[in-house]
C-alpha positions as a LaTeX table, in Angstrom:
\begin{tabular}{lrrr}
\hline
Residue & $x$ (\AA) & $y$ (\AA) & $z$ (\AA) \\
\hline
Met1 & 132.48 & 72.74 & 35.49 \\
Lys2 & 135.89 & 74.69 & 35.64 \\
Asp3 & 137.41 & 72.80 & 38.63 \\
Arg4 & 139.56 & 70.15 & 37.26 \\
Gly5 & 139.88 & 68.35 & 40.62 \\
Met6 & 136.00 & 67.97 & 40.63 \\
Arg7 & 136.03 & 66.67 & 37.05 \\
Thr8 & 138.71 & 64.13 & 37.96 \\
Phe9 & 136.90 & 63.10 & 41.06 \\
Leu10 & 133.50 & 62.56 & 39.18 \\
Ala11 & 135.41 & 60.54 & 36.42 \\
Val12 & 136.92 & 58.15 & 38.91 \\
Leu13 & 133.70 & 57.81 & 40.86 \\
Ala14 & 132.05 & 56.87 & 37.73 \\
Gly15 & 134.64 & 54.19 & 36.86 \\
Leu16 & 134.50 & 52.81 & 40.33 \\
Ala17 & 130.75 & 52.56 & 40.31 \\
Val18 & 130.96 & 50.52 & 37.18 \\
Ile19 & 133.51 & 48.29 & 38.54 \\
Tyr20 & 131.72 & 47.94 & 41.76 \\
Phe21 & 128.35 & 47.00 & 40.05 \\
Gly22 & 130.15 & 44.77 & 37.64 \\
Ala23 & 131.91 & 42.92 & 40.36 \\
Thr24 & 128.84 & 42.39 & 42.68 \\
Gly25 & 126.60 & 41.32 & 39.97 \\
Arg26 & 128.49 & 38.16 & 39.32 \\
Ser27 & 127.17 & 34.82 & 40.66 \\
Ala28 & 129.33 & 32.58 & 42.73 \\
Glu29 & 129.66 & 30.00 & 40.08 \\
Glu30 & 131.30 & 32.48 & 37.71 \\
Gly31 & 134.04 & 33.20 & 40.11 \\
Gly32 & 135.11 & 36.25 & 41.73 \\
Gly33 & 136.85 & 39.31 & 40.33 \\
Ile34 & 136.12 & 41.53 & 37.37 \\
Ser35 & 136.47 & 40.77 & 33.56 \\
Gly36 & 138.32 & 42.67 & 31.14 \\
Gly37 & 135.10 & 43.87 & 29.61 \\
Val38 & 134.05 & 45.46 & 32.86 \\
Val39 & 137.38 & 47.36 & 33.15 \\
Leu40 & 136.92 & 48.61 & 29.59 \\
Leu41 & 133.32 & 49.70 & 30.38 \\
Ala42 & 134.46 & 51.53 & 33.43 \\
Leu43 & 137.07 & 53.38 & 31.32 \\
Ala44 & 134.50 & 54.32 & 28.88 \\
Ala45 & 132.34 & 55.68 & 31.71 \\
Ala46 & 135.05 & 57.63 & 33.19 \\
Leu47 & 135.96 & 59.30 & 29.73 \\
Leu48 & 132.38 & 60.03 & 29.10 \\
Val49 & 131.88 & 61.85 & 32.48 \\
Trp50 & 135.28 & 63.73 & 31.86 \\
His51 & 133.91 & 64.77 & 28.33 \\
Leu52 & 130.31 & 65.74 & 29.62 \\
Thr53 & 131.78 & 67.88 & 32.45 \\
Lys54 & 134.18 & 69.77 & 30.24 \\
Pro55 & 133.67 & 73.52 & 30.49 \\
Gly56 & 132.11 & 75.23 & 27.53 \\
Asp57 & 133.60 & 77.77 & 25.06 \\
Lys58 & 131.08 & 80.38 & 25.88 \\
Pro59 & 130.44 & 81.74 & 29.44 \\
Ala60 & 126.99 & 81.27 & 30.77 \\
Lys61 & 124.74 & 84.10 & 30.81 \\
\hline
\end{tabular}
């Protein structure tokens, strides 16, 4: 993927998806909001997507 804007969009989308599912998966007794672990997991997911969508060194044939 050569478009940096698309890479950024996908990375942010991955991070937001982790935060969304991390926040909605908690029960009412545990309290609302997100924990620090979910934020770190979202950051890791965004960085992984950013890395995996990096353009390769060689052009495709």
